[in-house]
N, C-alpha and C positions, 0 to 999 in steps of 0.2 A: 785245183783238181784236174781241170782239163790239161794244164801244162804238164803235170806229172804223168798223166796218161799218154800224152803225145810225145813228150821228150824221152821218157824212160820206157815207153811201151808197156807200162804196167796197167793191169786192170785195177780199178778202185771200186770198193763196195761202199756206197754212201747210203746211210740210213738217216732219213730226214723227214720230219713231220710237216715241214713247210713245202707243200707240193709245188708251188710256183718256183721256189728256189731249186728244188731237186730236179724238176723237169727242165729247167733252163741249163743245168749242168750235165745231166745224164744223157747217154746215148740210148740206153735201154732202161725200162722201168717196170716195176711190179706194184700192184695195188694189193695190200693185205687187208683183210677184214676178218676179225676174230681169229687171227693167227693163220688164216688160209689165203693163198694166192687166188684172187678172184679175177684179176686182169693182168696181162703181161703184153709187152710190145715195145716198139721204139718210143722214145720220149715224145717225138713228134706226133705219133698216132694216138698216144694216150692224151696228149694235150688237146687234141681236136675231138676226143670222145665226149659225147654229150653228158654221160654220167660223170666222168671225171671233172668236166667243166662245172657241172651243177654241184657236186658233192665236195670237191676239193679246191676248185679255183674261183669260187665266188659267183658262179653262174655265168651263163653266156652273156657276153657284152657287159660284164660287171654288175648284172642285176643282183641286188642284195636280197637274201632270204634269211629268215631267222634260223638259228642253229637247230632247234627242235624239228623244224620242217625238213631240213637237210638230212638229219640223222634218222629219219623216220623208218619204220618197219618195211616199207615197200622196197627199199634198196636191199636190205638184208634178205627179204623173202626171195627176191629175184636172184641174188648172188649166191645164197647159201643152200639152195634146194638141189 
């Protein structure tokens, strides 16, 4: 993907559920929640965002949390109001 972008000067739209993979490839990223863009920015800035780290990248410093806790209402309440 990077080579196509660099060599041909083409923009590439990558839709990927694996946030680690997507943020390692992308220059710019969007976080969608219930069909709405709730965050946007450079891949670097989103990778360092504490919410993105907790909800999509397995937690800061690889701290494991259970799926139910991560997908809990508090995120949706904050992002969708």
